[in-house]
N, C-alpha and C positions, 0 to 999 in steps of 0.2 A: 436550459440544462444541457450536459456534455454526456457523451457516450463513449464507453470504454470497454476494453477487452481484459479479462482475467485469464492468462495464457500459462499452461502447465510448463514445467522444464524437465519431466522426468519421460519415460517411455520413448515414443516417437518423437518426443519434444527435445529430447537430450541432444540436440544439435544446434548451435549458435547460427548456422547459416540458415537451417529452417526457420528459427526464430526471426531472424533479419528480413526473409522473404515474406513471412506472414506480416511483420510489421509494415513493410512496404506495401503489399496488398490493402492492409488496414488503412493507411493514410491516403493512398489514393482512392478508396472507397467512401472517404469522408469520417471515419472514425476519430475522435478527439484523444483516446488515451490508450496506451498499450502497456499492460502491467503483467510482469513475469512472478510467478509465485517462487517461494523459498522453501527448500529442504535439504537434508544433508544425508540421510540414510533411509534404510527401508527394502533393500534388496532388489531395487529396480535401477536401470540406467538413470542417472541424474547429473545434470550439469551445474557449475556454479552460476548462480542468477546474475551476479555483477558482471560477470565475463560475458554473459548471453546479452546483457542489458547494454554493453559497449557495441556489440554487434547491431543491435536495434537502434541504438543511437546515430551510428555512421549510416544507415540504410534510411533514414527518416529525417524530416526538417521541420515538421509542425507539432506532431503529437506530443502531448503529454506522456513521459514513460516514467516506470518506476518497479521496484522490487515490492511485491505485495504478498506478504508482509515480512520485514527483517526481524527475526526473534533476536533481539538484542540482549536480551539475559544470558545468552550463550556465545555472544560475540565481544570481541576487544573493540570498545566504542571508538578509541583514536584511529583504529584501523578503518572502520565503517566510516568514520568523518572523512577520511582519505578518500576511499571508494567513492563515496556519494560526491564530494567535491570533484573528482575526475569526471564522473559521468555527467555531472551538471555542466562542466566546462565543455566536455566533447559534445553534449548536445546543444549548446547555445543556450543553456538556462532553461532546460524543458524537464528537470526531474522533480517529481513529488517524491519526498522520502515517507515510507510506510513502516511503522513500527508495532511490534507485538510481543507478547507474553512468550510465543511459541505454541504451536497447536500439536506436536507429535513428542510424547516421551522419547521415541526411538532416535530422536535428535539430540537427545541430552544424556540419559543415564549411561548409554554404552561408552561414552566418551568422558565420562567422571563430571558432568556437569549435573547441577541440582535441580529437580523437578518440581520441589515444594512451590506452590503457587504463592505464597507470602515472600519468599526469597526471591521468586522471578520477578514479583512486582516491584519489589525494592530495587532490584538491578536494573529492570526497565527505566524506573524514574530517574536513577542516577546516570545511566548509560545516555538518556536524552539530554541531560543537563552537559554531559561531557561533550557529547556530539556536536550540539549547538554551539556550546562554548568555544570549541576548537574551530569552528566555520568562521569566527570573528577575525581569525587572522592575526590576533595579538597575543603576547604571553598570557597562558591562561593557567589558573592553579585550582584544585577541586580537592575537597578531603570528604569522602563518603564513608559509609561502612564497607563497600565493596569496591570502589574504584578511588585511587588517589594519583593526582597529577601535580608535578611542581613546575611551574613557569614553562610548560610546554607551548610550542608555536608551531602551527602548521600553515604553510604557505604553498601555493596560492589560496585565494578565497573563492568560494562558489561564485557564479557569475549572478545568481539571484540575490538581491539584497533587499531588505537586511540579512535574510537567511533563506535557505530554501524551505519550502512549504512542508509541514509535519503532519502526517495523518497517522491514527492510531486505531488499531482494531477495538472493537466492544461488541457485545451480543445483548441485546435487549431482552428482558427488561433489566439485566444487572447495571446498577447504579454507578459503581465505583469505576469500572473502566471507562463508561461514558463520561464520567465527570473528569476523569485525566484526561480525555480526547479534546474534551470541551476547553482545556487551557492551551491548547494547540491550534491547528488549523482545519482540521477536519477529522472525520470518522469513516472508517470502512466497517459498516455493520455485517455481523456475521449472517450467513444464510439462514439459519434457525433461529426461531424463537427459544431462547435459553431455558424457558419453563416448559413450554408444551411441546418443544423439539419439533413442532410443526414450522412450515416454510414461513419465513418473515412476510408480514402480511401489510397492506398499505395502511392500516390502522397502527400496526407496530411502528411503521416507520415514521408516521404523523407523530405518535407518542414520543419517539426518541428524539426528533427534531424539537419538539416542545421542550423536553427536558434539557436538552443541549444549550438551547438558547437562554433557558432560565439560569443555567450553570455559568454561562458566560457574562451574562449581566452581573450576576453575584460575585463573579471573580474579576469584574471590571474589564473583561477582554473585549476589544472593539475590532471591527473589520469582517471581512467575509469569513465564513466557516462551512466546509463542504460537507455533505453527508451523501456518502457512496454506499450503494448496496447492490446484490445481484438481483437480476431481472431479466425475463425472458419475452420478447413479442411475439404474438401469432401473426400480426399483419402489419403493415405500415400505419393503419389506422386504429390500431388496438387501442382501446379506451385507457387501459392501464397505464400508458406512457404519459398521458396527460394528468392522471390521478397520482403517479409517482412523483410528479413535479410539483403538483399542488400541496401533496403531503409534506413537501420540503426537500425531497430528494434533488441533490445538483448533480450527480453522476450516477448515472444507468450503466452498470457494468455487467456485461455478458460472460458465462461461462462456457467452456467446452462440453456440452452434453451429447456429441454427435457420435462419439465412439472411433472417431479416426481424425487424424490431421488433415486429411484431404477433404472430410466432411465438414470439418471446422473451417478450413480455408474457403470453402464454397459459402458457407454462412458469412465469413468476414467481407467476401467480396460483393456481397448484396448490399453492405453498408448498413449503417444504424436503422433504427426502426423507421425513421422518416422516409428512408430511401428502400426499404424493402419491398 
């Protein structure tokens, strides 16, 4: 199992230099991943996550990095494809691409973007096709309901081949988003159970892992599939760490619950649960 950090880009964190420093500390402490959140509006200081991720890439050498999660329905997918390729090359092939429908209406409707869930789902599926199609480096055409491309070619290609890993957001026990994620390379499970609104439990995690595995078999998908979720350890020998892995979790991702960047830095420097 691997251990990552889900890092804000707003408030105190709206500073690429600070994010780069935290990422350096995280890598030195033995964390495996450093993932920036995404947002656009809301009345608080906020930076562009892809520019922040460039600073992170230049300050680290080993960790996986990514933007978790890019709301593709409000983005131009060809621009996202270029941004992801640039970060993948800048980092030496360490990017994980995270995609989602978008979690906040304030990032959509004030700018004239559609918030309707069905439309966002359609746009997400089409945008994923476009982004991954353009990563191939060859002339690419696409004709969808929302996006059209005629023999477009983006060069250079990402470092990772045949493509950058793609994870998608999903909330258990909602089947459709998890079924979508199962067609790709991983899922980032939402923090709360979507029916009870309680924190995602180990049983929820195990059920989601079983469902994703069944869907991958049904779709004829082979190869590894990552299951990431938020969790917090109380000590280095917290039994929930082993339970998380046994339930099928492959990425334990900790959030900032500490109230300040300084407090989060102290937690980061302690290292992942095995090193607390």
